[in-house]
N, C-alpha and C positions, 0 to 999 in steps of 0.2 A: 222823411223820404223827400227826394228832389222831384218837384213836378216838372213835366216836360213842357207845359204850356199848351197842351193839345186843346183844340177847338172842337174836339168831338163831341157832339151834342145829343145824337139819338141814332136810332137804326130805322131805316125806311124800306119798305118792300118796293121792288123795282116795277112790279105790276099792279097790285091793288092799292098801293101807296099807304098802307097802314103803317103807323108809327109804333116803334117799341123802344123800351128803355135801353140805354147803352150799358146797363149793368146786368141785363139778361144774358144768359148763355142761350145762344140761338143757333140754328143752322139754316134750314130754308124757312120761308114764311109759314108760321103755324096756322094762318087763317085757313079754316075749312074751304076746299075747292080752289085754293091758290097754290101754295107750295113752291112759290117762285124765289128768285134770287133776292137776298137782302143786301143793302149797301149802308156802311156807315155814312152818316151825314155830319156836317160841320157848320159851326156858327161863324161864317166866313166874314170876319170884320177887320182882317188885317188891311192896313192902309197900303195902297200901291206905293207909298213913299219910298224914296231911296234908302231910307233907314233899314227896312226890312232886307232889301236887296244887298245893301252894304254889309249888313249883319251876316248874310250867308257866306260871304268872303272868308269870315273868320271861323267857320265851322269845319269839323272834320269832314273829309272827302268820303262820306257814305250815305246811304239813303236816309239815315236818321237826322240828316242836316234839315230835313223837312218835317221835323217832329210836330209842329204846330198842325200839320195836315194829316197826322197819322193818329191811330186811335188809342195809343198806350199814354196812360196818365202819369206814370212815375218812371223815371229813368232806371231805377233799379230793376224794373221788370223787362227792360230791353234785353233780348238775346241777340248778340251781333257777332258775326265773324268778319266784319269789314265789307259787307255787301254793298253794291251800288256804287255810283259815280265812276262808272265805266267810260272809257274814252269814246269820243266820236271822231273817227278817222276820215281824212279827205282821200277818197279812192281816186286819185288822179289818173292812174293807168286804165282803170275800167271806165272812166269818164270818156277817155279817147275811143276805147273799144265800142262803148255803147252810144256814143254821139250825143251826150247830154252836157250841159253846162257844169252842173255840180252834183256829184255823187258822194254821199256821206254814209259811213257804216258805223253803227254803235255796236261795239263788241261786247256782248253779254257774257261771252265764253270766259272773261276774266274775273267773274264773280266767284266766290267760294263755291265748291263743288262743281265749277265750270259751266254753270248755266244760269239763266235768268230765274230759274226756280228758287234760287236762294233768297231773293227779295220777298217772295210771297210767304215762304216758310218762316222767314225771320219775324215778319209781321204777325202771322197767325200764331206761332209759338209764343211770342212775346205777350200778345194779348191774352191768350188762353192761360199763360201763366199768371198774369194778373188777375184773371177771374178764378184762379185756384184749381185749374185743370193740370193733371199730372200724367195722364196716359192717353196716347194718341194712336190713331190708325190712319192709314192712307192706301187707296189704290193708285197705281202709278204705271205709266209706260216706261218708266226709268228715272229720269232726272229728278222729279219731284220726291220720289221715295228716298233717294239719296240725300236730298236737301233736308227733308224731315228728320232723317236719321242723324245727320250732322247737328242740327239745331237742337234736338232733344237731348243728344249727347253733351253738348255744350251747357245746356241748362240742368243737366242731372235728372232728366225726365225720361219717361218710357215710351217707345213706339213700336208699333206693328206695321209691317210694310207687306202689301199684297201686289204682286207683280207677275205679268205673263211669263211663261217659261222662255219665250223667245226674245225677251228684252236683252239689250246690250249687256255683254259680260261685265263691262266696267260698272254698270249701275248695280248688278247683283253683288259684285265684290265690294264696292264701297259701303253698301248698307250693312253687310256683315262686319266690316271692319269698324264701323261707327257704332256697332253694338246693338242695332235694332233686331227685332224678330222678323225674319224674312220668310214669307210663304209664296212659293211659285205656283201659279195656277194655269190650267189649261184654258185657252181662250184669250179674250181681248180685256182692254182696260175696264169696259162696262162690266164684264164678267168678274173682274177683280173687285170692282165696286159693290157687287152684290155680296160677295163673301166678306168684304170689309165691313159692311152694314151688319151682317149677321154676327160676326165675331165682336163688333163694337158693341151691340146690344147685350151679348152674352157676357162680356168682360168689363162693361162700362167705360168704353174707350170714347174719346172724342174724335170723330171722323172728320179729317180736314180735306176731303175730296174737293175737287176743283169747283168752286163757286157754290158748294153746299154748305159753307159757313161764310161769314161776312168779312173775313180779315185777310185772306191771301190776296184779294184784288187790291187791297190797299198797299201792300208791298210792291205789286206789280206797277201800280200807277205812278210810282216814283220815276219809272222810266220817262214818263211824260214830263214831270217836273224837271228832271235832268236835262232833257232835250231842250226844253224852254231856257233854262239857265245857261246851259253850255253854249247855246246859239244866241246869247244875249237877248233873250225874249222875242226872237224873230223865228217863226217856225218855218220848216220846209213847205214846199208845195205838195209833196206826197210823202207818205210814210207806208212802206211795204212790210208786211208782218206775216210770218208762217203760222198757221192757226191749227191748233188741235182742239183743246177745251176752250180756248179763246180769252182766257183771263188777262193776257197780256194786252191785246188789242183793246179789250173793254176797259181795262185799267187805264191805259194811256189816254183814251177818249174821255174818261172820267176826269182825269188830271186836267186836260184841257178846258173842260167845262168849269171846273173849280177856279183855275187861273183867270178864265174869262170873267167869272163872276166877281172877282176881286180886282179886276182891272190891271192884271200884271203883264199882259201880252201886248206886243207892239205889232202884230201881224194878224191876218186872217188865219182861220184854222186849216190845217192840212187836209187833203183827201186821204182817207184811211183805205188801204188795199189789203184785202184778205187773201192769203194764198193757202191753198190745201193741195194735198197730193191727189192725183186723179184715181189713186186706188183706195182713197178714204176721203170723200169730198161731200159730206152731208150738208154743211153750211153753204158752200158754194152752189150746190144743186139747188137748195131752198132759195137762195138769193136770186139765181138765174131764172127760177120759176115764179118769182114774184111773191114767195111765201114768207111768213114771218117765223115759222117754226120748221125745223129739219125733221126728216124721217131717219130711222135707224138705218146706217149704211151696212149692207150685207157683205159678208166676207171681205173685210178690209185688208189690204196688203200694200205695204210701202216700206221702203228701207228706213224711212224717217219714223222712228218710234214715236216721237212727240206728237206726230201728226196722225198716227193710227188711233184715232178716237172716233168710234162709230156713231156717237150721239153725245151732244153737249147740252148740259142743263142751262147754260147761258146762250143757246143759239139765238134767241130773239135780241140779245143785247149786242151780239157780234154784228147781226144784220142791221140793227139800229145804228151802230157806229159807222158802218159803211153808208148807209142811206143818208144819215144826218149830215155827213161830210161830203156827200156827192162822190164818193169813192166807187170802188168796183171789187169784184172778187173773181178769181180765176184758179185754174188747176194746172199743176205741173206733174209731169211723170217722173219716174225714178231716174231714167236716163238723163233727162234734163237737170234733175237735182245734182247728180253726180258730176255732169259737166260744169254746173254752177260751182261746186266745191272746187273743181280744178282750176276754174277762172279765178275765184277769189283767193285761192291759195297761191297760184302761180303769178297773178298780177299784183296782189296787194300784200302777200305774206301773212294772210289770215287763214289758218286750217279750220275752216268752219264745219259745223255739223251739216247733214244733208238738208236740214230745215233751212239753214242760211243759204246753202246752194240753191235752193228753190227761188230764193228772191232774186238772185242774178238772172236766172232764166225768165222769171216773171217780168223783171225790168225790160229785158230784150223784147218780149212780146208786146209789152205795153208802149214801148217806144215805136215799134214796127206799126202798131195799130193807131199811132198819134194820140193815145190817152195821155201819154207823157210827151210834153213838147220839149224840143232841144234846149230851150232857154230856162227851163224849170230846175228846181233843186229837188232831189230825191234823197231820202234817208231809208237805209235798210237796217232792220233789226236782226242781227245775227244773235240767236238766242242761245246757241251752245257750241261747244268744241268738237271737232273732229276726232279728237283723241278718245272720246266716249264711243266712237263707232269704228274702231280700227279694223276689226274683223269684217265688218259690213262693207266698209269703203275699200279695203284691200281686195275683197272679192269682186269688187265692181270695176277695178281698173281694167 
């Protein structure tokens, strides 16, 4: 078998710091009275030398170009549909509208299954395959379920998807066509999570819920590696991210800390800005109240299915990334999201999901409040495609 050269060395709890073997099949920290998120850790000995950076130029344009920093040991276990290495586009028209020097958009809608979820599920399914796991389950607001179904289909593995009945039609349809078993449930993603856990225990499935296993975050962190590489190792002043479960913003911050440790960055770290819907804002509310953990958000309602997450198991890690970077967090309402979709679409030709639209409106607010200065560089992470929300967006015009 062909080794990837992965520097994956062990697994560590993000809270109690207990260390576990990289060969164990783990979900959350099994330590009594802990149960927090686990992170893969790496023996970061790569030299900053130009040799490694030059070597990247000869690799395939997908997220597995960073294989040394990913947890899969053998290339035969990688399950890939070409995810990653999405473009960073210069939003010159929006720059003028918003009055800032440089506005960039990383367009994750160009991933397989049309969202950033492809990265996380590629990593999770690949590592699970390496560990001998054959059957999976996932609770999802939409896109993650489609991505799991796609990657397990590619790998010849089995998956069960639990999704709220009011999830976007595109997500329900793609799951069926990918061959996964779909169960629609009353309630929200946290309700789907409870059912997923019950069925997983009964059928011996591996539940890949957001941050309840160690590997989805590793796929998401490749967004951070790409941002650094694509911008020639000079990071922007601000990164604005739409947040539901938070794996993306957590993963990007993890990537920047790893790159800092091996000395590959030529700039200071950006301020991380967390954006949530005002109809479902548990993490923003906790942050604004000075708390480390969020409370369950009651009766969540927003057009952005990916942001309709009433409680996030990694809430403390999202808040850490904001605090450690001297960033901030704010809420955007659905009308502002739709206006943001219109702006990004009509000005830049990117038909973004409502989550992406929230970033445009958030940028306007942050410029108006002077949190973002006119001379600074801002990068928006458009996490998905408006084509997944055709009914919802058509009804909002």
